[in-house]
C-alpha positions in Angstrom: -44.5 44.5 8.5 -43.4 42.2 11.4 -41.4 39.2 10.6 -43.9 36.5 9.8 -41.6 33.5 9.4 -41.9 31.4 12.6 -38.7 29.5 11.8 -36.6 32.6 12.1 -37.8 34.5 15.2 -34.6 36.6 15.3 -34.2 37.5 11.7 -35.4 40.2 9.3 -36.4 39.5 5.7 -34.7 41.8 3.2 -35.1 42.5 -0.5 -31.9 42.5 -2.5 -30.3 45.8 -3.1 -27.4 44.6 -5.1 -25.5 41.3 -5.6 -25.7 39.3 -2.4 -26.4 42.2 -0.1 -29.4 44.1 1.4 -30.2 47.2 3.2 -31.7 46.5 6.6 -33.1 49.2 8.9 -32.0 48.1 12.3 -34.0 46.5 13.8 -35.6 45.6 10.4 -35.7 45.9 6.7 -39.2 45.1 5.7 -41.9 47.5 7.0 -39.8 48.2 10.0 -39.5 45.5 12.6 -37.4 42.7 13.8 -38.5 40.5 16.7 -36.2 39.6 19.5 -37.1 36.8 21.9 -35.8 39.0 24.7 -38.4 41.6 23.8 -41.2 39.1 23.4 -40.4 37.5 26.7 -40.5 40.9 28.3 -44.1 41.2 27.1 -45.2 37.8 28.3 -42.9 36.6 31.0 -40.0 37.5 33.3 -36.5 37.2 31.9 -33.7 35.8 34.1 -30.2 36.8 33.3 -27.0 35.1 34.4 -23.7 36.9 35.1 -20.2 35.5 34.9 -17.3 35.7 37.3 -13.7 36.4 36.6 -10.4 35.5 38.3 -6.8 36.5 38.1 -3.8 34.3 37.4 -1.3 36.8 38.8 0.8 35.3 41.6 2.1 38.6 43.0 0.7 41.7 44.7 2.8 43.9 42.5 1.6 42.3 39.3 -2.0 42.7 40.5 -1.4 46.3 41.2 0.0 46.9 37.8 -3.0 45.1 36.2 -5.5 47.2 38.2 -3.7 50.4 37.2 -3.8 49.4 33.5 -7.4 48.5 33.6 -8.4 51.8 35.2 -6.7 53.9 32.4 -9.1 55.1 29.8 -8.1 54.1 26.2 -7.6 57.2 24.0 -7.5 57.3 20.3 -5.8 60.2 18.5 -7.9 61.6 15.6 -6.2 62.7 12.4 -6.5 66.3 13.5 -4.7 65.5 16.7 -7.7 65.6 19.1 -8.3 62.9 21.6 -11.2 60.4 21.2 -12.0 58.5 24.4 -14.8 55.9 23.9 -15.0 55.2 27.6 -15.4 58.9 28.5 -18.0 59.4 25.7 -19.9 56.4 26.9 -19.8 57.4 30.6 -21.1 60.9 29.7 -23.7 60.0 27.1 -25.1 56.7 28.2 -27.4 58.1 31.0 -29.3 59.9 28.1 -29.6 56.7 26.0 -32.8 54.6 26.3 -34.0 51.3 25.0 -37.4 51.5 23.3 -40.1 48.8 23.4 -43.1 49.1 21.1 -46.3 47.0 21.3 -48.6 46.8 18.4 -52.3 45.9 18.9 -55.5 46.8 17.2 -55.0 48.8 14.0 -51.2 48.8 14.5 -51.0 45.0 14.9 -49.6 42.7 12.2 -51.6 40.1 10.3 -50.9 37.5 13.1 -52.1 39.7 16.0 -50.2 41.7 18.6 -46.5 42.2 18.0 -43.6 43.7 19.9 -40.5 45.5 18.6 -37.5 47.2 20.0 -34.9 49.7 19.3 -33.0 52.6 20.9 -33.3 56.3 21.4 -31.8 59.3 23.3 -33.1 62.0 25.5 -33.4 65.3 23.7 -34.2 67.8 26.5 -35.4 68.2 30.0 -39.0 68.3 28.8 -38.9 64.5 28.4 -38.6 64.4 24.6 -36.9 61.3 23.2 -35.7 60.8 19.6 -35.8 57.4 17.9 -36.5 56.0 14.5 -40.0 56.1 13.0 -39.7 52.4 12.1 -39.3 51.5 15.8 -42.5 53.1 16.9 -44.8 52.7 13.9 -46.1 50.0 11.5 -47.7 49.8 8.1 -47.1 51.0 4.6 -47.3 54.4 3.0 -50.1 56.6 4.2 -51.4 53.6 6.2 -48.5 53.7 8.7 -49.7 54.1 12.2 -48.1 54.5 15.6 -47.6 51.7 18.1 -50.4 51.1 20.6 -47.9 51.3 23.5 -44.4 52.5 23.8 -42.0 52.2 26.7 -38.6 53.8 27.3 -36.1 52.0 29.6 -33.5 54.2 31.2 -30.0 53.2 32.4 -31.2 53.3 36.0 -33.8 50.6 35.2 -36.8 52.8 35.1 -39.3 51.9 32.4 -41.7 54.7 31.6 -44.6 54.9 29.2 -43.9 57.2 26.3 -46.4 59.0 24.1 -45.8 59.0 20.4 -45.7 62.7 19.5 -45.3 61.9 15.8 -43.1 60.2 13.3 -41.5 61.2 10.0 -41.4 58.3 7.5 -39.4 60.4 5.0 -36.4 60.9 7.4 -37.3 57.8 9.5 -37.4 59.9 12.7 -39.8 59.4 15.6 -40.4 61.7 18.6 -41.6 60.4 22.0 -42.6 62.2 25.2 -42.2 60.9 28.7 -43.3 62.7 31.9 -40.2 64.6 33.0 -41.4 64.4 36.6 -41.0 60.6 36.5 -37.5 60.4 35.2 -34.0 61.7 36.0 -33.4 63.1 32.5 -29.9 63.5 31.2 -30.1 65.0 27.6 -27.5 64.3 25.0 -26.1 67.3 23.1 -26.5 67.8 19.3 -23.7 68.5 16.9 -23.8 69.9 13.4 -23.8 67.1 10.9 -22.6 69.4 8.1 -19.3 69.5 9.9 -18.8 65.7 10.0 -15.8 64.5 8.0 -14.7 61.2 6.6 -12.3 59.5 8.9 -13.4 61.0 12.2 -13.9 58.5 14.9 -17.4 57.9 16.3 -19.2 56.0 19.0 -22.5 54.2 18.7 -24.7 53.3 21.6 -27.8 51.2 21.5 -29.4 47.9 22.2 -28.3 45.4 19.5 -30.2 42.2 19.8 -31.8 43.4 23.0 -28.4 44.0 24.7 -29.1 47.3 26.4 -26.6 50.2 26.4 -24.0 48.5 24.2 -21.1 50.5 22.8 -19.4 50.1 19.4 -16.9 52.4 17.8 -15.6 53.1 14.3 -15.1 55.9 11.9 -17.2 57.9 9.5 -16.7 56.0 6.3 -18.5 58.5 4.1 -21.0 61.3 4.2 -23.7 62.4 1.8 -25.1 59.0 1.2 -28.6 58.3 -0.1 -30.4 55.5 1.7 -33.9 54.2 1.7 -36.6 55.7 4.0 -40.0 54.3 4.8 -41.4 55.9 1.6 -40.5 55.8 -2.1 -38.0 58.6 -1.5 -34.4 58.5 -0.3 -32.9 60.0 2.9 -30.2 62.3 1.7 -27.0 63.2 3.5 -26.8 59.9 5.4 -23.7 59.1 7.4 -21.9 55.8 6.6 -19.8 54.1 9.2 -17.9 50.9 9.9 -19.0 50.9 13.5 -21.1 47.8 14.3 -24.8 48.4 13.8 -27.2 45.6 14.3 -31.0 45.0 14.9 -31.9 46.9 18.0 -29.5 49.8 17.4 -32.2 51.7 15.5 -32.7 55.2 16.9 -29.6 55.1 19.1 -27.1 58.0 18.9 -24.0 58.1 16.8 -21.6 60.4 18.8 -18.6 62.5 18.0 -15.5 63.0 20.1 -17.4 65.5 22.3 -20.2 63.0 23.0 -22.6 65.0 20.9 -25.1 63.4 18.4 -24.1 63.5 14.8 -26.8 61.1 13.7 -29.0 58.2 14.7 -28.4 54.6 13.6 -30.9 53.7 10.9 -29.9 50.8 8.8 -27.2 48.5 7.8 -26.0 46.9 4.5 -25.7 43.2 5.0 -25.4 39.9 3.2 -25.7 38.0 6.4 -28.5 39.7 8.3 -26.0 41.2 10.8 -23.4 43.9 10.7 -20.9 43.6 7.9 -19.2 46.9 8.6 -21.4 49.1 6.5 -24.0 51.0 8.6 -25.9 54.2 8.0 -27.3 57.0 10.2 -29.8 59.8 9.7 -27.8 63.0 10.0 -28.6 65.1 13.0 -29.5 68.2 11.0 -32.2 66.3 9.3 -33.4 65.1 12.8 -33.6 68.7 14.0 -35.8 69.6 11.1 -38.1 66.6 11.7 -38.3 67.1 15.4 -39.3 70.8 15.0 -42.2 69.8 12.7 -43.3 66.8 14.7 -43.4 68.9 17.9 -45.5 71.6 16.1 -47.8 69.5 14.0 -47.3 65.8 14.8 -46.1 65.2 11.2 -43.4 66.4 8.8 -43.9 67.9 5.4 -41.4 67.9 2.6 -41.3 69.5 -0.8 -41.7 67.4 -4.0 -40.5 68.1 -7.5 -41.3 64.8 -9.3 -38.2 63.7 -11.2 -35.8 60.9 -11.2 -32.2 61.7 -12.1 -29.0 60.2 -13.2 -25.4 61.6 -12.8 -23.7 63.5 -15.6 -19.9 63.3 -15.5 -17.2 64.4 -17.9 -16.9 61.3 -20.0 -20.6 60.9 -20.3 -21.0 64.6 -21.1 -18.4 64.2 -23.9 -20.3 61.2 -25.2 -23.6 63.1 -25.3 -22.1 66.4 -26.5 -23.4 68.3 -23.5 -21.6 71.5 -22.6 -21.3 70.8 -18.9 -19.1 68.3 -17.1 -21.5 67.7 -14.2 -25.1 67.8 -13.4 -28.3 65.7 -13.0 -29.8 64.1 -16.1 -33.6 64.1 -15.9 -34.3 60.5 -16.6 -38.1 60.5 -15.9 -40.7 63.1 -15.0 -43.7 61.9 -13.0 -47.0 62.6 -14.6 -48.9 65.4 -12.9 -45.9 66.3 -10.7 -44.7 69.9 -10.3 -41.9 69.1 -12.7 -44.3 68.0 -15.3 -46.5 71.1 -14.8 -43.3 73.3 -15.2 -42.4 71.6 -18.5 -39.3 69.7 -17.5 -38.4 67.0 -20.0 -37.3 63.4 -19.2 -35.3 61.1 -21.4 -36.8 59.7 -24.6 -34.1 57.2 -25.4 -31.7 54.8 -23.6 -28.0 54.2 -24.2 -25.4 52.0 -22.5 -22.2 53.7 -21.7 -19.3 52.3 -19.6 -21.4 49.4 -18.4 -24.4 51.5 -17.2 -27.7 52.5 -18.8 -28.8 56.1 -19.1 -32.0 57.8 -20.1 -31.0 60.5 -22.5 -32.5 63.2 -24.6 -34.2 65.1 -21.8 -33.1 68.1 -19.7 -29.9 68.3 -17.7 -30.1 70.3 -14.5 -26.8 72.1 -13.7 -27.9 74.3 -10.8 -30.8 74.8 -8.4 -31.5 78.2 -6.8 -28.0 79.2 -7.7 -26.3 76.1 -6.2 -24.3 74.0 -8.6 -25.4 70.4 -9.1 -22.3 68.2 -8.9 -24.1 65.0 -8.2 -27.5 63.7 -9.1 -28.3 63.5 -5.4 -27.7 67.2 -4.9 -31.1 68.0 -6.4 -33.0 65.9 -3.9 -30.9 67.3 -1.0 -31.7 70.9 -2.1 -35.4 70.2 -2.6 -35.6 68.5 0.8 -34.6 71.7 2.5 -37.4 73.7 1.0 -41.1 74.0 2.0 -44.1 72.9 -0.1 -45.4 75.8 -2.1 -42.0 77.4 -2.6 -40.6 78.0 -6.1 -37.2 76.6 -7.1 -35.3 78.1 -10.1 -33.5 75.4 -12.1 -30.8 76.1 -14.7 -31.1 73.4 -17.3 -29.4 72.5 -20.6 -32.0 71.7 -23.2 -31.2 70.9 -26.8 -27.8 72.4 -26.4 -29.1 75.7 -24.9 -29.1 76.9 -21.3 -32.6 77.8 -20.0 -34.2 78.7 -16.6 -37.2 76.8 -15.4 -39.2 77.7 -12.4 -41.0 74.9 -10.5 -43.6 75.4 -7.8 -43.0 72.6 -5.3 -45.8 70.5 -3.9 -46.2 68.2 -0.8 -44.2 65.0 -1.1 -46.4 61.9 -1.2 -45.3 58.8 0.6 -45.5 56.8 -2.6 -45.3 57.4 -6.3 -48.0 55.7 -8.3 
């Protein structure tokens, strides 16, 4: 939902996700949107910007020449593998394909206080005029009631502002697909990388419109991969990329780029105790984006498989405590009534214990592999299920009452909420 606190027109409300911190989709945490006075003024009035001049305190022509030479050199960072990472080169090559996205919500898509505006970022996917952004930038509402914006505009680096059609949005991966008329724009698509090849420590560049400041660049490294972060539903986005590159409201949907200038993900949310970047941002991995876009292009919506369990991690010390003959796996904490897991007979925990400062639901099944792939972390099950289609059957190897059994589960369509 739009920010409804008139005393904080630039802020987003956020529910706590841990002591003193919150996860905030950029540009928003709650329902999806953060309002910038820049964007609002664009809707109702002209915006006047002022520039600033600069001077030189050099008192010699030779010094001035040296300064000009130094300024013209592109700074280069050497990655741990010895390859060069040049933020200025990446920016120069990629920024023509990055757009600022403005969404206007009226009618059914409006908030409780009438028409609203929101903004974010995106990038050109191909010469057909397709643009990728976040679902929360171009849609509003909760659960199955989420609807697209009434009007969406894409602003290009050359100043052109084109109307964009909402092809569809995927609330599970927080991915939105737009379409502009390719005849009206000088399109410069950005290449796509393979997010499975992303490694911790590699440098990345992030381009977007933080706080309405179009085509801004920030840089950092991949802090971690395989994170689970919130989506616009009751389910997590698996495989998210964590970075220390600055991500703020307005960066949403903008590309996260590798050293080749190819997209490894799109900025999606930040973890913050202050409402702005604290050095922990997250992006939707590009391989998830590819899956979403393919379905949105075909059907206008994305479908995901659903199993219906919540899990907790099994690790060696806990396994020893519980007397389980496996060092790692996913403890089935709860099974949702009427879910595919319940129909297949999977068992959730029937007692609770505290161990090493955490609470665990024990006594149920422990999943140690899925379709032959070993489960090392609890998140692995969700990641594997998310790659399958509804109607497919997944084979789970479980430890039950000290014995190893195989359980087959026919997956269903994932709902947006679990009631």
